[in-house]
PDBQT receptor file of N, H, CA, C and O in Angstrom, charges set to zero:
ATOM      1  N   MET A   1       4.085  11.553  12.452  1.00  0.00    +0.000 N 
ATOM      2  CA  MET A   1       4.646  11.073  11.216  1.00  0.00    +0.000 C 
ATOM      3  C   MET A   1       4.013  11.809  10.044  1.00  0.00    +0.000 C 
ATOM      4  O   MET A   1       2.789  11.907   9.954  1.00  0.00    +0.000 OA
ATOM      5  N   ASN A   2       4.841  12.325   9.151  1.00  0.00    +0.000 N 
ATOM      6  H   ASN A   2       5.836  12.246   9.224  1.00  0.00    +0.000 HD
ATOM      7  CA  ASN A   2       4.368  12.988   7.954  1.00  0.00    +0.000 C 
ATOM      8  C   ASN A   2       4.928  12.222   6.754  1.00  0.00    +0.000 C 
ATOM      9  O   ASN A   2       5.928  12.631   6.164  1.00  0.00    +0.000 OA
ATOM     10  N   PRO A   3       4.277  11.104   6.394  1.00  0.00    +0.000 N 
ATOM     11  CA  PRO A   3       4.843  10.237   5.355  1.00  0.00    +0.000 C 
ATOM     12  C   PRO A   3       4.807  10.875   3.974  1.00  0.00    +0.000 C 
ATOM     13  O   PRO A   3       3.976  11.738   3.689  1.00  0.00    +0.000 OA
ATOM     14  N   SER A   4       5.711  10.441   3.140  1.00  0.00    +0.000 N 
ATOM     15  H   SER A   4       6.386   9.740   3.371  1.00  0.00    +0.000 HD
ATOM     16  CA  SER A   4       5.726  10.820   1.730  1.00  0.00    +0.000 C 
ATOM     17  C   SER A   4       5.099   9.662   0.967  1.00  0.00    +0.000 C 
ATOM     18  O   SER A   4       5.753   8.650   0.713  1.00  0.00    +0.000 OA
ATOM     19  N   TRP A   5       3.830   9.812   0.602  1.00  0.00    +0.000 N 
ATOM     20  H   TRP A   5       3.299  10.634   0.807  1.00  0.00    +0.000 HD
ATOM     21  CA  TRP A   5       3.071   8.734  -0.021  1.00  0.00    +0.000 C 
ATOM     22  C   TRP A   5       3.403   8.643  -1.501  1.00  0.00    +0.000 C 
ATOM     23  O   TRP A   5       3.586   9.658  -2.172  1.00  0.00    +0.000 OA
ATOM     24  N   GLN A   6       3.478   7.410  -2.004  1.00  0.00    +0.000 N 
ATOM     25  H   GLN A   6       3.329   6.585  -1.458  1.00  0.00    +0.000 HD
ATOM     26  CA  GLN A   6       3.646   7.144  -3.421  1.00  0.00    +0.000 C 
ATOM     27  C   GLN A   6       2.424   6.376  -3.900  1.00  0.00    +0.000 C 
ATOM     28  O   GLN A   6       1.975   5.433  -3.249  1.00  0.00    +0.000 OA
ATOM     29  N   LYS A   7       1.887   6.791  -5.052  1.00  0.00    +0.000 N 
ATOM     30  H   LYS A   7       2.252   7.558  -5.581  1.00  0.00    +0.000 HD
ATOM     31  CA  LYS A   7       0.700   6.147  -5.616  1.00  0.00    +0.000 C 
ATOM     32  C   LYS A   7       1.108   4.954  -6.458  1.00  0.00    +0.000 C 
ATOM     33  O   LYS A   7       2.137   4.987  -7.133  1.00  0.00    +0.000 OA
ATOM     34  N   SER A   8       0.314   3.912  -6.421  1.00  0.00    +0.000 N 
ATOM     35  H   SER A   8      -0.521   3.885  -5.872  1.00  0.00    +0.000 HD
ATOM     36  CA  SER A   8       0.548   2.717  -7.232  1.00  0.00    +0.000 C 
ATOM     37  C   SER A   8       0.638   3.078  -8.704  1.00  0.00    +0.000 C 
ATOM     38  O   SER A   8      -0.112   3.922  -9.194  1.00  0.00    +0.000 OA
ATOM     39  N   SER A   9       1.562   2.431  -9.405  1.00  0.00    +0.000 N 
ATOM     40  H   SER A   9       2.171   1.744  -9.007  1.00  0.00    +0.000 HD
ATOM     41  CA  SER A   9       1.698   2.669 -10.842  1.00  0.00    +0.000 C 
ATOM     42  C   SER A   9       0.532   2.071 -11.626  1.00  0.00    +0.000 C 
ATOM     43  O   SER A   9       0.368   2.371 -12.808  1.00  0.00    +0.000 OA
ATOM     44  N   TYR A  10      -0.276   1.233 -10.988  1.00  0.00    +0.000 N 
ATOM     45  H   TYR A  10      -0.143   0.990 -10.027  1.00  0.00    +0.000 HD
ATOM     46  CA  TYR A  10      -1.430   0.623 -11.645  1.00  0.00    +0.000 C 
ATOM     47  C   TYR A  10      -2.689   1.475 -11.512  1.00  0.00    +0.000 C 
ATOM     48  O   TYR A  10      -3.755   1.074 -11.980  1.00  0.00    +0.000 OA
ATOM     49  N   CYS A  11      -2.584   2.609 -10.900  1.00  0.00    +0.000 N 
ATOM     50  H   CYS A  11      -1.718   2.935 -10.520  1.00  0.00    +0.000 HD
ATOM     51  CA  CYS A  11      -3.740   3.465 -10.651  1.00  0.00    +0.000 C 
ATOM     52  C   CYS A  11      -4.001   4.369 -11.850  1.00  0.00    +0.000 C 
ATOM     53  O   CYS A  11      -3.087   5.015 -12.362  1.00  0.00    +0.000 OA
ATOM     54  N   SER A  12      -5.240   4.408 -12.287  1.00  0.00    +0.000 N 
ATOM     55  H   SER A  12      -5.983   3.883 -11.871  1.00  0.00    +0.000 HD
ATOM     56  CA  SER A  12      -5.599   5.346 -13.348  1.00  0.00    +0.000 C 
ATOM     57  C   SER A  12      -6.150   6.615 -12.712  1.00  0.00    +0.000 C 
ATOM     58  O   SER A  12      -6.523   6.611 -11.539  1.00  0.00    +0.000 OA
ATOM     59  N   GLU A  13      -6.202   7.660 -13.451  1.00  0.00    +0.000 N 
ATOM     60  H   GLU A  13      -5.899   7.663 -14.404  1.00  0.00    +0.000 HD
ATOM     61  CA  GLU A  13      -6.690   8.935 -12.927  1.00  0.00    +0.000 C 
ATOM     62  C   GLU A  13      -8.143   8.815 -12.456  1.00  0.00    +0.000 C 
ATOM     63  O   GLU A  13      -8.987   8.256 -13.156  1.00  0.00    +0.000 OA
ATOM     64  N   GLY A  14      -8.415   9.337 -11.280  1.00  0.00    +0.000 N 
ATOM     65  H   GLY A  14      -7.729   9.790 -10.712  1.00  0.00    +0.000 HD
ATOM     66  CA  GLY A  14      -9.761   9.356 -10.741  1.00  0.00    +0.000 C 
ATOM     67  C   GLY A  14     -10.192   8.085 -10.042  1.00  0.00    +0.000 C 
ATOM     68  O   GLY A  14     -11.257   8.057  -9.427  1.00  0.00    +0.000 OA
ATOM     69  N   ALA A  15      -9.399   7.035 -10.118  1.00  0.00    +0.000 N 
ATOM     70  H   ALA A  15      -8.533   7.057 -10.618  1.00  0.00    +0.000 HD
ATOM     71  CA  ALA A  15      -9.760   5.773  -9.489  1.00  0.00    +0.000 C 
ATOM     72  C   ALA A  15      -9.275   5.740  -8.047  1.00  0.00    +0.000 C 
ATOM     73  O   ALA A  15      -8.389   6.503  -7.663  1.00  0.00    +0.000 OA
ATOM     74  N   SER A  16      -9.854   4.862  -7.261  1.00  0.00    +0.000 N 
ATOM     75  H   SER A  16     -10.574   4.242  -7.573  1.00  0.00    +0.000 HD
ATOM     76  CA  SER A  16      -9.334   4.631  -5.918  1.00  0.00    +0.000 C 
ATOM     77  C   SER A  16      -7.982   3.944  -6.073  1.00  0.00    +0.000 C 
ATOM     78  O   SER A  16      -7.838   2.986  -6.832  1.00  0.00    +0.000 OA
ATOM     79  N   CYS A  17      -7.006   4.447  -5.347  1.00  0.00    +0.000 N 
ATOM     80  H   CYS A  17      -7.123   5.225  -4.730  1.00  0.00    +0.000 HD
ATOM     81  CA  CYS A  17      -5.632   3.988  -5.533  1.00  0.00    +0.000 C 
ATOM     82  C   CYS A  17      -5.008   3.548  -4.217  1.00  0.00    +0.000 C 
ATOM     83  O   CYS A  17      -5.368   4.032  -3.144  1.00  0.00    +0.000 OA
ATOM     84  N   VAL A  18      -4.074   2.628  -4.324  1.00  0.00    +0.000 N 
ATOM     85  H   VAL A  18      -3.782   2.235  -5.196  1.00  0.00    +0.000 HD
ATOM     86  CA  VAL A  18      -3.280   2.223  -3.173  1.00  0.00    +0.000 C 
ATOM     87  C   VAL A  18      -2.072   3.147  -3.108  1.00  0.00    +0.000 C 
ATOM     88  O   VAL A  18      -1.425   3.422  -4.119  1.00  0.00    +0.000 OA
ATOM     89  N   HIS A  19      -1.781   3.621  -1.900  1.00  0.00    +0.000 N 
ATOM     90  H   HIS A  19      -2.307   3.398  -1.079  1.00  0.00    +0.000 HD
ATOM     91  CA  HIS A  19      -0.617   4.477  -1.671  1.00  0.00    +0.000 C 
ATOM     92  C   HIS A  19       0.270   3.789  -0.636  1.00  0.00    +0.000 C 
ATOM     93  O   HIS A  19      -0.221   3.104   0.261  1.00  0.00    +0.000 OA
ATOM     94  N   ILE A  20       1.581   3.980  -0.773  1.00  0.00    +0.000 N 
ATOM     95  H   ILE A  20       1.980   4.536  -1.502  1.00  0.00    +0.000 HD
ATOM     96  CA  ILE A  20       2.543   3.350   0.120  1.00  0.00    +0.000 C 
ATOM     97  C   ILE A  20       3.540   4.400   0.616  1.00  0.00    +0.000 C 
ATOM     98  O   ILE A  20       3.901   5.333  -0.101  1.00  0.00    +0.000 OA
ATOM     99  N   ALA A  21       3.971   4.213   1.867  1.00  0.00    +0.000 N 
ATOM    100  H   ALA A  21       3.678   3.455   2.449  1.00  0.00    +0.000 HD
ATOM    101  CA  ALA A  21       5.000   5.076   2.454  1.00  0.00    +0.000 C 
ATOM    102  C   ALA A  21       5.808   4.238   3.437  1.00  0.00    +0.000 C 
ATOM    103  O   ALA A  21       5.318   3.237   3.960  1.00  0.00    +0.000 OA
ATOM    104  N   THR A  22       7.035   4.649   3.683  1.00  0.00    +0.000 N 
ATOM    105  H   THR A  22       7.433   5.462   3.258  1.00  0.00    +0.000 HD
ATOM    106  CA  THR A  22       7.869   3.965   4.670  1.00  0.00    +0.000 C 
ATOM    107  C   THR A  22       8.274   4.943   5.757  1.00  0.00    +0.000 C 
ATOM    108  O   THR A  22       8.286   6.157   5.550  1.00  0.00    +0.000 OA
ATOM    109  N   THR A  23       8.602   4.400   6.911  1.00  0.00    +0.000 N 
ATOM    110  H   THR A  23       8.593   3.414   7.080  1.00  0.00    +0.000 HD
ATOM    111  CA  THR A  23       9.091   5.212   8.016  1.00  0.00    +0.000 C 
ATOM    112  C   THR A  23      10.596   5.015   8.149  1.00  0.00    +0.000 C 
ATOM    113  O   THR A  23      11.137   4.062   7.588  1.00  0.00    +0.000 OA
ATOM    114  N   PRO A  24      11.277   5.881   8.869  1.00  0.00    +0.000 N 
ATOM    115  CA  PRO A  24      12.716   5.696   9.074  1.00  0.00    +0.000 C 
ATOM    116  C   PRO A  24      13.050   4.354   9.731  1.00  0.00    +0.000 C 
ATOM    117  O   PRO A  24      14.141   3.823   9.523  1.00  0.00    +0.000 OA
ATOM    118  N   SER A  25      12.134   3.807  10.513  1.00  0.00    +0.000 N 
ATOM    119  H   SER A  25      11.248   4.239  10.682  1.00  0.00    +0.000 HD
ATOM    120  CA  SER A  25      12.382   2.522  11.169  1.00  0.00    +0.000 C 
ATOM    121  C   SER A  25      12.158   1.337  10.222  1.00  0.00    +0.000 C 
ATOM    122  O   SER A  25      12.455   0.199  10.585  1.00  0.00    +0.000 OA
ATOM    123  N   GLY A  26      11.638   1.588   9.018  1.00  0.00    +0.000 N 
ATOM    124  H   GLY A  26      11.397   2.513   8.723  1.00  0.00    +0.000 HD
ATOM    125  CA  GLY A  26      11.430   0.529   8.042  1.00  0.00    +0.000 C 
ATOM    126  C   GLY A  26      10.007   0.035   7.934  1.00  0.00    +0.000 C 
ATOM    127  O   GLY A  26       9.708  -0.776   7.057  1.00  0.00    +0.000 OA
ATOM    128  N   THR A  27       9.111   0.501   8.804  1.00  0.00    +0.000 N 
ATOM    129  H   THR A  27       9.354   1.159   9.516  1.00  0.00    +0.000 HD
ATOM    130  CA  THR A  27       7.707   0.086   8.707  1.00  0.00    +0.000 C 
ATOM    131  C   THR A  27       7.114   0.597   7.401  1.00  0.00    +0.000 C 
ATOM    132  O   THR A  27       7.373   1.725   6.984  1.00  0.00    +0.000 OA
ATOM    133  N   ILE A  28       6.327  -0.240   6.775  1.00  0.00    +0.000 N 
ATOM    134  H   ILE A  28       6.117  -1.156   7.114  1.00  0.00    +0.000 HD
ATOM    135  CA  ILE A  28       5.666   0.122   5.522  1.00  0.00    +0.000 C 
ATOM    136  C   ILE A  28       4.204   0.409   5.826  1.00  0.00    +0.000 C 
ATOM    137  O   ILE A  28       3.536  -0.368   6.507  1.00  0.00    +0.000 OA
ATOM    138  N   HIS A  29       3.718   1.529   5.315  1.00  0.00    +0.000 N 
ATOM    139  H   HIS A  29       4.261   2.160   4.761  1.00  0.00    +0.000 HD
ATOM    140  CA  HIS A  29       2.322   1.919   5.511  1.00  0.00    +0.000 C 
ATOM    141  C   HIS A  29       1.599   1.891   4.175  1.00  0.00    +0.000 C 
ATOM    142  O   HIS A  29       2.134   2.320   3.153  1.00  0.00    +0.000 OA
ATOM    143  N   LEU A  30       0.371   1.376   4.200  1.00  0.00    +0.000 N 
ATOM    144  H   LEU A  30      -0.064   1.027   5.031  1.00  0.00    +0.000 HD
ATOM    145  CA  LEU A  30      -0.490   1.324   3.024  1.00  0.00    +0.000 C 
ATOM    146  C   LEU A  30      -1.797   2.025   3.342  1.00  0.00    +0.000 C 
ATOM    147  O   LEU A  30      -2.318   1.917   4.452  1.00  0.00    +0.000 OA
ATOM    148  N   THR A  31      -2.317   2.735   2.373  1.00  0.00    +0.000 N 
ATOM    149  H   THR A  31      -1.894   2.823   1.471  1.00  0.00    +0.000 HD
ATOM    150  CA  THR A  31      -3.634   3.342   2.511  1.00  0.00    +0.000 C 
ATOM    151  C   THR A  31      -4.302   3.343   1.143  1.00  0.00    +0.000 C 
ATOM    152  O   THR A  31      -3.647   3.113   0.126  1.00  0.00    +0.000 OA
ATOM    153  N   GLU A  32      -5.581   3.597   1.121  1.00  0.00    +0.000 N 
ATOM    154  H   GLU A  32      -6.113   3.784   1.947  1.00  0.00    +0.000 HD
ATOM    155  CA  GLU A  32      -6.360   3.583  -0.113  1.00  0.00    +0.000 C 
ATOM    156  C   GLU A  32      -7.027   4.938  -0.247  1.00  0.00    +0.000 C 
ATOM    157  O   GLU A  32      -7.689   5.395   0.685  1.00  0.00    +0.000 OA
ATOM    158  N   SER A  33      -6.864   5.584  -1.382  1.00  0.00    +0.000 N 
ATOM    159  H   SER A  33      -6.327   5.213  -2.139  1.00  0.00    +0.000 HD
ATOM    160  CA  SER A  33      -7.342   6.958  -1.543  1.00  0.00    +0.000 C 
ATOM    161  C   SER A  33      -8.852   7.097  -1.436  1.00  0.00    +0.000 C 
ATOM    162  O   SER A  33      -9.339   8.178  -1.106  1.00  0.00    +0.000 OA
ATOM    163  N   GLY A  34      -9.600   6.050  -1.702  1.00  0.00    +0.000 N 
ATOM    164  H   GLY A  34      -9.204   5.172  -1.971  1.00  0.00    +0.000 HD
ATOM    165  CA  GLY A  34     -11.050   6.114  -1.625  1.00  0.00    +0.000 C 
ATOM    166  C   GLY A  34     -11.600   5.877  -0.230  1.00  0.00    +0.000 C 
ATOM    167  O   GLY A  34     -12.817   5.885  -0.039  1.00  0.00    +0.000 OA
ATOM    168  N   ASP A  35     -10.721   5.663   0.762  1.00  0.00    +0.000 N 
ATOM    169  H   ASP A  35      -9.733   5.656   0.607  1.00  0.00    +0.000 HD
ATOM    170  CA  ASP A  35     -11.147   5.376   2.133  1.00  0.00    +0.000 C 
ATOM    171  C   ASP A  35     -11.421   6.679   2.872  1.00  0.00    +0.000 C 
ATOM    172  O   ASP A  35     -10.486   7.409   3.201  1.00  0.00    +0.000 OA
ATOM    173  N   PRO A  36     -12.680   6.979   3.134  1.00  0.00    +0.000 N 
ATOM    174  CA  PRO A  36     -12.994   8.250   3.778  1.00  0.00    +0.000 C 
ATOM    175  C   PRO A  36     -12.481   8.358   5.217  1.00  0.00    +0.000 C 
ATOM    176  O   PRO A  36     -12.366   9.464   5.745  1.00  0.00    +0.000 OA
ATOM    177  N   THR A  37     -12.175   7.235   5.851  1.00  0.00    +0.000 N 
ATOM    178  H   THR A  37     -12.269   6.337   5.422  1.00  0.00    +0.000 HD
ATOM    179  CA  THR A  37     -11.666   7.296   7.225  1.00  0.00    +0.000 C 
ATOM    180  C   THR A  37     -10.149   7.379   7.270  1.00  0.00    +0.000 C 
ATOM    181  O   THR A  37      -9.563   7.538   8.341  1.00  0.00    +0.000 OA
ATOM    182  N   HIS A  38      -9.518   7.272   6.125  1.00  0.00    +0.000 N 
ATOM    183  H   HIS A  38      -9.994   7.143   5.255  1.00  0.00    +0.000 HD
ATOM    184  CA  HIS A  38      -8.057   7.351   6.004  1.00  0.00    +0.000 C 
ATOM    185  C   HIS A  38      -7.357   6.307   6.869  1.00  0.00    +0.000 C 
ATOM    186  O   HIS A  38      -6.388   6.615   7.563  1.00  0.00    +0.000 OA
ATOM    187  N   SER A  39      -7.846   5.087   6.825  1.00  0.00    +0.000 N 
ATOM    188  H   SER A  39      -8.633   4.837   6.261  1.00  0.00    +0.000 HD
ATOM    189  CA  SER A  39      -7.230   3.992   7.558  1.00  0.00    +0.000 C 
ATOM    190  C   SER A  39      -5.858   3.693   6.969  1.00  0.00    +0.000 C 
ATOM    191  O   SER A  39      -5.673   3.703   5.752  1.00  0.00    +0.000 OA
ATOM    192  N   ILE A  40      -4.912   3.429   7.843  1.00  0.00    +0.000 N 
ATOM    193  H   ILE A  40      -5.063   3.421   8.832  1.00  0.00    +0.000 HD
ATOM    194  CA  ILE A  40      -3.557   3.120   7.414  1.00  0.00    +0.000 C 
ATOM    195  C   ILE A  40      -3.169   1.769   7.983  1.00  0.00    +0.000 C 
ATOM    196  O   ILE A  40      -3.291   1.528   9.184  1.00  0.00    +0.000 OA
ATOM    197  N   LEU A  41      -2.698   0.887   7.107  1.00  0.00    +0.000 N 
ATOM    198  H   LEU A  41      -2.599   1.082   6.131  1.00  0.00    +0.000 HD
ATOM    199  CA  LEU A  41      -2.228  -0.431   7.497  1.00  0.00    +0.000 C 
ATOM    200  C   LEU A  41      -0.720  -0.375   7.606  1.00  0.00    +0.000 C 
ATOM    201  O   LEU A  41      -0.049   0.096   6.687  1.00  0.00    +0.000 OA
ATOM    202  N   GLY A  42      -0.173  -0.852   8.718  1.00  0.00    +0.000 N 
ATOM    203  H   GLY A  42      -0.718  -1.235   9.464  1.00  0.00    +0.000 HD
ATOM    204  CA  GLY A  42       1.269  -0.911   8.899  1.00  0.00    +0.000 C 
ATOM    205  C   GLY A  42       1.754  -2.342   8.776  1.00  0.00    +0.000 C 
ATOM    206  O   GLY A  42       1.079  -3.272   9.216  1.00  0.00    +0.000 OA
ATOM    207  N   ALA A  43       2.929  -2.521   8.174  1.00  0.00    +0.000 N 
ATOM    208  H   ALA A  43       3.477  -1.765   7.816  1.00  0.00    +0.000 HD
ATOM    209  CA  ALA A  43       3.488  -3.858   7.993  1.00  0.00    +0.000 C 
ATOM    210  C   ALA A  43       5.005  -3.807   8.082  1.00  0.00    +0.000 C 
ATOM    211  O   ALA A  43       5.628  -2.788   7.786  1.00  0.00    +0.000 OA
ATOM    212  N   THR A  44       5.582  -4.918   8.492  1.00  0.00    +0.000 N 
ATOM    213  H   THR A  44       5.076  -5.747   8.733  1.00  0.00    +0.000 HD
ATOM    214  CA  THR A  44       7.036  -5.038   8.454  1.00  0.00    +0.000 C 
ATOM    215  C   THR A  44       7.438  -5.279   6.999  1.00  0.00    +0.000 C 
ATOM    216  O   THR A  44       6.605  -5.693   6.193  1.00  0.00    +0.000 OA
ATOM    217  N   PRO A  45       8.690  -5.027   6.655  1.00  0.00    +0.000 N 
ATOM    218  CA  PRO A  45       9.122  -5.331   5.285  1.00  0.00    +0.000 C 
ATOM    219  C   PRO A  45       8.900  -6.800   4.909  1.00  0.00    +0.000 C 
ATOM    220  O   PRO A  45       8.563  -7.102   3.765  1.00  0.00    +0.000 OA
ATOM    221  N   GLN A  46       9.085  -7.705   5.859  1.00  0.00    +0.000 N 
ATOM    222  H   GLN A  46       9.358  -7.460   6.789  1.00  0.00    +0.000 HD
ATOM    223  CA  GLN A  46       8.885  -9.119   5.583  1.00  0.00    +0.000 C 
ATOM    224  C   GLN A  46       7.413  -9.425   5.288  1.00  0.00    +0.000 C 
ATOM    225  O   GLN A  46       7.110 -10.169   4.355  1.00  0.00    +0.000 OA
ATOM    226  N   ALA A  47       6.507  -8.861   6.072  1.00  0.00    +0.000 N 
ATOM    227  H   ALA A  47       6.753  -8.257   6.830  1.00  0.00    +0.000 HD
ATOM    228  CA  ALA A  47       5.076  -9.085   5.854  1.00  0.00    +0.000 C 
ATOM    229  C   ALA A  47       4.627  -8.471   4.531  1.00  0.00    +0.000 C 
ATOM    230  O   ALA A  47       3.813  -9.058   3.818  1.00  0.00    +0.000 OA
ATOM    231  N   PHE A  48       5.149  -7.300   4.204  1.00  0.00    +0.000 N 
ATOM    232  H   PHE A  48       5.810  -6.823   4.783  1.00  0.00    +0.000 HD
ATOM    233  CA  PHE A  48       4.796  -6.652   2.946  1.00  0.00    +0.000 C 
ATOM    234  C   PHE A  48       5.302  -7.483   1.760  1.00  0.00    +0.000 C 
ATOM    235  O   PHE A  48       4.590  -7.645   0.769  1.00  0.00    +0.000 OA
ATOM    236  N   ALA A  49       6.518  -8.005   1.859  1.00  0.00    +0.000 N 
ATOM    237  H   ALA A  49       7.096  -7.873   2.664  1.00  0.00    +0.000 HD
ATOM    238  CA  ALA A  49       7.062  -8.851   0.796  1.00  0.00    +0.000 C 
ATOM    239  C   ALA A  49       6.202 -10.100   0.610  1.00  0.00    +0.000 C 
ATOM    240  O   ALA A  49       5.975 -10.537  -0.519  1.00  0.00    +0.000 OA
ATOM    241  N   ALA A  50       5.725 -10.674   1.715  1.00  0.00    +0.000 N 
ATOM    242  H   ALA A  50       5.910 -10.319   2.632  1.00  0.00    +0.000 HD
ATOM    243  CA  ALA A  50       4.852 -11.848   1.629  1.00  0.00    +0.000 C 
ATOM    244  C   ALA A  50       3.529 -11.487   0.947  1.00  0.00    +0.000 C 
ATOM    245  O   ALA A  50       3.022 -12.262   0.137  1.00  0.00    +0.000 OA
ATOM    246  N   LEU A  51       2.976 -10.334   1.265  1.00  0.00    +0.000 N 
ATOM    247  H   LEU A  51       3.388  -9.705   1.923  1.00  0.00    +0.000 HD
ATOM    248  CA  LEU A  51       1.738  -9.873   0.631  1.00  0.00    +0.000 C 
ATOM    249  C   LEU A  51       1.936  -9.717  -0.876  1.00  0.00    +0.000 C 
ATOM    250  O   LEU A  51       1.121 -10.200  -1.661  1.00  0.00    +0.000 OA
ATOM    251  N   ILE A  52       2.995  -9.055  -1.275  1.00  0.00    +0.000 N 
ATOM    252  H   ILE A  52       3.658  -8.663  -0.637  1.00  0.00    +0.000 HD
ATOM    253  CA  ILE A  52       3.276  -8.858  -2.696  1.00  0.00    +0.000 C 
ATOM    254  C   ILE A  52       3.456 -10.203  -3.398  1.00  0.00    +0.000 C 
ATOM    255  O   ILE A  52       2.966 -10.393  -4.511  1.00  0.00    +0.000 OA
ATOM    256  N   HIS A  53       4.146 -11.123  -2.762  1.00  0.00    +0.000 N 
ATOM    257  H   HIS A  53       4.544 -10.969  -1.858  1.00  0.00    +0.000 HD
ATOM    258  CA  HIS A  53       4.350 -12.461  -3.338  1.00  0.00    +0.000 C 
ATOM    259  C   HIS A  53       3.007 -13.147  -3.590  1.00  0.00    +0.000 C 
ATOM    260  O   HIS A  53       2.777 -13.683  -4.675  1.00  0.00    +0.000 OA
ATOM    261  N   VAL A  54       2.133 -13.132  -2.608  1.00  0.00    +0.000 N 
ATOM    262  H   VAL A  54       2.319 -12.697  -1.727  1.00  0.00    +0.000 HD
ATOM    263  CA  VAL A  54       0.809 -13.760  -2.753  1.00  0.00    +0.000 C 
ATOM    264  C   VAL A  54       0.009 -13.084  -3.863  1.00  0.00    +0.000 C 
ATOM    265  O   VAL A  54      -0.641 -13.763  -4.659  1.00  0.00    +0.000 OA
ATOM    266  N   LEU A  55       0.049 -11.765  -3.923  1.00  0.00    +0.000 N 
ATOM    267  H   LEU A  55       0.577 -11.214  -3.277  1.00  0.00    +0.000 HD
ATOM    268  CA  LEU A  55      -0.705 -11.054  -4.960  1.00  0.00    +0.000 C 
ATOM    269  C   LEU A  55      -0.179 -11.361  -6.356  1.00  0.00    +0.000 C 
ATOM    270  O   LEU A  55      -0.958 -11.483  -7.301  1.00  0.00    +0.000 OA
ATOM    271  N   LYS A  56       1.131 -11.485  -6.490  1.00  0.00    +0.000 N 
ATOM    272  H   LYS A  56       1.764 -11.385  -5.723  1.00  0.00    +0.000 HD
ATOM    273  CA  LYS A  56       1.707 -11.816  -7.795  1.00  0.00    +0.000 C 
ATOM    274  C   LYS A  56       1.393 -13.252  -8.200  1.00  0.00    +0.000 C 
ATOM    275  O   LYS A  56       1.203 -13.535  -9.383  1.00  0.00    +0.000 OA
ATOM    276  N   GLU A  57       1.338 -14.150  -7.237  1.00  0.00    +0.000 N 
ATOM    277  H   GLU A  57       1.492 -13.920  -6.276  1.00  0.00    +0.000 HD
ATOM    278  CA  GLU A  57       1.058 -15.556  -7.519  1.00  0.00    +0.000 C 
ATOM    279  C   GLU A  57      -0.416 -15.808  -7.798  1.00  0.00    +0.000 C 
ATOM    280  O   GLU A  57      -0.759 -16.795  -8.449  1.00  0.00    +0.000 OA
ATOM    281  N   ASN A  58      -1.298 -14.930  -7.315  1.00  0.00    +0.000 N 
ATOM    282  H   ASN A  58      -1.019 -14.129  -6.786  1.00  0.00    +0.000 HD
ATOM    283  CA  ASN A  58      -2.744 -15.106  -7.451  1.00  0.00    +0.000 C 
ATOM    284  C   ASN A  58      -3.402 -13.836  -7.975  1.00  0.00    +0.000 C 
ATOM    285  O   ASN A  58      -4.232 -13.258  -7.273  1.00  0.00    +0.000 OA
ATOM    286  N   PRO A  59      -3.067 -13.378  -9.180  1.00  0.00    +0.000 N 
ATOM    287  CA  PRO A  59      -3.609 -12.107  -9.656  1.00  0.00    +0.000 C 
ATOM    288  C   PRO A  59      -5.118 -12.087  -9.820  1.00  0.00    +0.000 C 
ATOM    289  O   PRO A  59      -5.714 -11.010  -9.822  1.00  0.00    +0.000 OA
ATOM    290  N   ALA A  60      -5.750 -13.234  -9.957  1.00  0.00    +0.000 N 
ATOM    291  H   ALA A  60      -5.266 -14.109  -9.955  1.00  0.00    +0.000 HD
ATOM    292  CA  ALA A  60      -7.209 -13.271 -10.114  1.00  0.00    +0.000 C 
ATOM    293  C   ALA A  60      -7.922 -12.875  -8.831  1.00  0.00    +0.000 C 
ATOM    294  O   ALA A  60      -9.102 -12.527  -8.870  1.00  0.00    +0.000 OA
ATOM    295  N   HIS A  61      -7.232 -12.919  -7.690  1.00  0.00    +0.000 N 
ATOM    296  H   HIS A  61      -6.274 -13.201  -7.658  1.00  0.00    +0.000 HD
ATOM    297  CA  HIS A  61      -7.845 -12.590  -6.403  1.00  0.00    +0.000 C 
ATOM    298  C   HIS A  61      -7.666 -11.134  -6.018  1.00  0.00    +0.000 C 
ATOM    299  O   HIS A  61      -8.103 -10.723  -4.943  1.00  0.00    +0.000 OA
ATOM    300  N   VAL A  62      -7.041 -10.360  -6.864  1.00  0.00    +0.000 N 
ATOM    301  H   VAL A  62      -6.686 -10.694  -7.737  1.00  0.00    +0.000 HD
ATOM    302  CA  VAL A  62      -6.788  -8.951  -6.558  1.00  0.00    +0.000 C 
ATOM    303  C   VAL A  62      -7.974  -8.128  -6.929  1.00  0.00    +0.000 C 
ATOM    304  O   VAL A  62      -7.960  -6.910  -6.749  1.00  0.00    +0.000 OA
TER     305      VAL A  62
């Protein structure tokens, strides 16, 4: 897989950033630019939507 990563719009220059990519099958991948091991988290669209919902409802925990 050679994903096309998109950087979070909340990322400032030089900061550790969240990046997201999707696969043709619909799986969503997340990674963090400051992670030296380049760990990638995979999620279904439903799980990703639930994550975004929780983060929007609880911004103090982000």
